[in-house]
N, C-alpha and C positions, 0 to 999 in steps of 0.2 A: 146431788152432783155426780157425774162420772170420774174416774180415774184422770189424773193429771196427764195433758196431753201438752205436746209441742206444737208451735204455732209460727207460723211463717214470718210473723210481725215483732215477734220476740226476739231481742239481739241481747248481748253481753258484750260490755266494756274492754274485759281481758280474752275475749275470744281471740286468737291471733290470726283467725281465717275470716274476721269481720270486714266487710265492704273492699273497697280497692284500696292498695297500699302507695303510698307515697311518701319520699324521701325529701323533706324541705330543706335541709341543707345538712352538714354534719353533725351527728348526735340528736336531731329533731326529725322524727316519723310520724306518719298519721295513716289510719284508716279513714276512708271515706264512706259515709252513707247518705245517698240521695234521695229526697223524695220530692215531689213535683213543684213546691214551692220553699222548701226548705232544705239545708244541707248539715249534716252533722259531721264535726272532724274530731276523731279521738286522737290527741297528740300527746305523744311518749318523748319527754328531753331528757337527756341524759345529765348526770351531773356536771353543771357549768355549762351546759350548751347554750349558743346566744345565736339568735335568729339577726338577717339584718334590718334595719328600718325599712319598711315598703309600705306600700299601699294597694289597694283595689278597688272598686266601686261598690262590690256590695257590704251592706251592713253587717256587723261580727259582733255575736256575744260570746263571752267563754267564762268559763267558771274552771276553778282549780279544784280537783277532786284529790289530789294527792300530793304531797312535797310542797315545796315553796320556789318562788319566782320575783323576779320584778318585771314590772310590766314598763315598757318604755311608751308614752304616747301625749303626744300634745306638748312636748318639750318637759314633760316629767317623767322620774324614773320612780315606781311606786312599788312598796313591796305586798306583795301578796301571800297570804296564806291560805290554807286548805279551808276551802267554803266560801272563798272570796268570788265575786264574779265582776265582769267590766261588759262595758259597751263601747264599740266603735262604730263611729258612724262612716259611712262610705267615703273613700279618697282620703281618709285619714293617716297621715304617716304613724309607723306604729311597730312594736318589736317588742321581742321577751329574752329574758336572761335565767335559765336555771338555777335554782338555788344548788346545796353543796349534796342534797340528797336526788336530784333531780324533780321532775315535775310530770302529774297527768293532767290534761287539761282537755275539756269537750268543749270544742268551738261548735257555732250556731252561724252559719250563713244565710242571708236573705237578699236577695234570690238565690240558687245556688250557684256556686262559682263554675261556668262552662270548661275551664279548663282543668277541675278536678273532678269530671265525669268520666276520666279514662287514668288508669295507672300510670305514674311517672315520676318524675324528680324534680325538685325546684318548685316554687312559687307560682307556676305556672306562665301565662302570658303576660302577666304581671312584672316577668323580671326585669324590663325595662323600665318599671316603674319603683325599683329600688331609690331609696332615697338617700342612703347612706353610700 
C-alpha cells in the first residue's frame, strides 16, 4: 500500500467546516451533508436546548453520539443516552430536549430535505408545520 492519502469522500463529525451550516433554533445548530438519496445532519445541542415539536414528510433516523437528551415523539418523552438511536416516520410530530451536558446527534433523512440543501436558519419550509 502507498502512503496515507486524503479523499474527497472522507468526513469528520468534529470538522467545523463540514457541510452547510444551519441554526435550527436557539442552542441547536447543524451541519448538513447531502448525497443523492440521503442527507446527514450533524446536530449540536447546547445544554438544556429544546426544539419545538415539528414534523416533515421525510423519514428520519437519529443516533445520540455524545451527551444525553429526551426524545419527544408519539406522545412520549423518552430518555436517550450515548449510543441510543431512533426512527421517526415522515409527518410524525417530534422534538428534542438536550441534557445538562448538551448532545451531539447524527440525523439521517431520506429523501434529502430540499430546504436543508442551502444554508439558513430554522426548520425550513416546514416552519408552518410546527405542532407546538
